[in-house]
C-alpha positions, 0 to 999 in steps of 0.5 A: 499500500502506498504510504498515505503520508507521502500522498498529496491529496487533490483537495480538502473538499470532497467532490460530489461524485465521491460523496456518492462513493462515501454514501455507497460505502457506508450503506454497504458497511451499515447495512451489513449487520441487517444483511448478515441477520438474514444469512444467519437466519437461514444458514448456521452462523459459522457456516455463513462466515465460512462461505463469505470468506470463501467467496472473498478469497475467490473474488480476490484471487487476482490480488493473491500473491506472496507478501515477503517479510509480511506473511506472518503478520498477514496470516495472523490478521486473517486468523484473528479477523476472519476466523475468530472475529467473524465467527463471534460476530455471526454467532452474536447476530444469530443470538440477538433478536434485535441488531440496532444495539449491536451496531452501536456496540460495534463502535466501541472498537474505536476507543478500544483500539485507542486504548490498545494503541496506548498500551501496546504501542506506547501512544499518547492520548491527549485530553480530547481523545481521552474525553472521546473515549469516556463519552463512547463508554458512557454511551455504552453504559446508557445502552446497557440500560435499554431493556432490548440490550439487557434481554440480549445480554449474551449476544452483546457479550459475544459481540463485545468480544468480537469487537475486542479482537477486531480492535487488536487486529486494527493495531496489527494492521497499523504496523502493516505496510506495503499491502493493499486492501485487496491483497490483505482481503485476499489473504484474510479470505484464504486463511479464514474459510478452512478453519471456519468450515472446520469449526462449523463442521465441529459445532454446527453439523446438526444444522447441516441437514437444513442447509439445502432447504435454506431460502435463496435470500440467505445465500444472496445475503452471504454473497452481498456481505462478501462482495459488497461489504468486504471488497467494494466498501474497502476498495472505496475507502482505499480510493478515498484515503488516497485522494483526500485528507483523512480528516476530510474522510473519517467523520463520514464513517459515522454514517454506517452505524446510523444506517445500521440502526435505521435499516434494522428498524425498517427491515427488522422491526427493531424498536427505537427506545430512548436509551438506544437514541441517547446512548447511541448519540453519546457513543457516536459523539465520543467516536467522532472526537477520537476520529477527528483527533486522530485524523488531525494527528495523522495530518 
């Protein structure tokens, strides 16, 4: 991957056509929760994750090449992100009746990543980022008083472990240089689908009899998460951060959880409670502060 710090972004203001790409990217990421819920409703959750990464591996095959000196790091990221993170994520979606709260909980990955960067990388956290971390966790506490979240406490716990694993992967990816997003996706797909299939065969074999009867919507949902959420969205993001300053692109990422909540309400009938609204706004405000401060630091 080209070092972003060496790029000379064309402009600070984002062009109208690229605002359209930003919308596509955030719809892809935001709708991923609802679409994945459709997938795990029809198919065993770990099996769904395995099929997803098999598709990713096949679609990204042209970008699969040896990454000399970085294979250990890439394979570690692949196993943690593709295998553990997504296995737990899909399990949480299967366990939960509502996905709107999970979409907000997923945003805790930003403050958790910052905390890990302090502990593991020795980064310093200023007052602004510390206030953002505090806000994000206060919002999560408010969410905890939502009856919907309380009823799904087991799913939320699994989701939180998934988020922690993803946050650690973010730290590993920050150390990774000279790898494009599609090259990384190719290796994540290749290193993930076999362990996922093996785990699925071990714990979900009783559900395999129902796989031939799965509705086409389940299979289409898995293909969507692989092709659109994983590949298209990451390619757009890579294009944007090469063309524009990170500080100009980063705030738009908060559209994803908003879209996630709205689509879960629209398609799944999730109820919007005042705890969800207040907790969600507080959490996203904290994430925005962290994101903007981090972008300013990189700039």
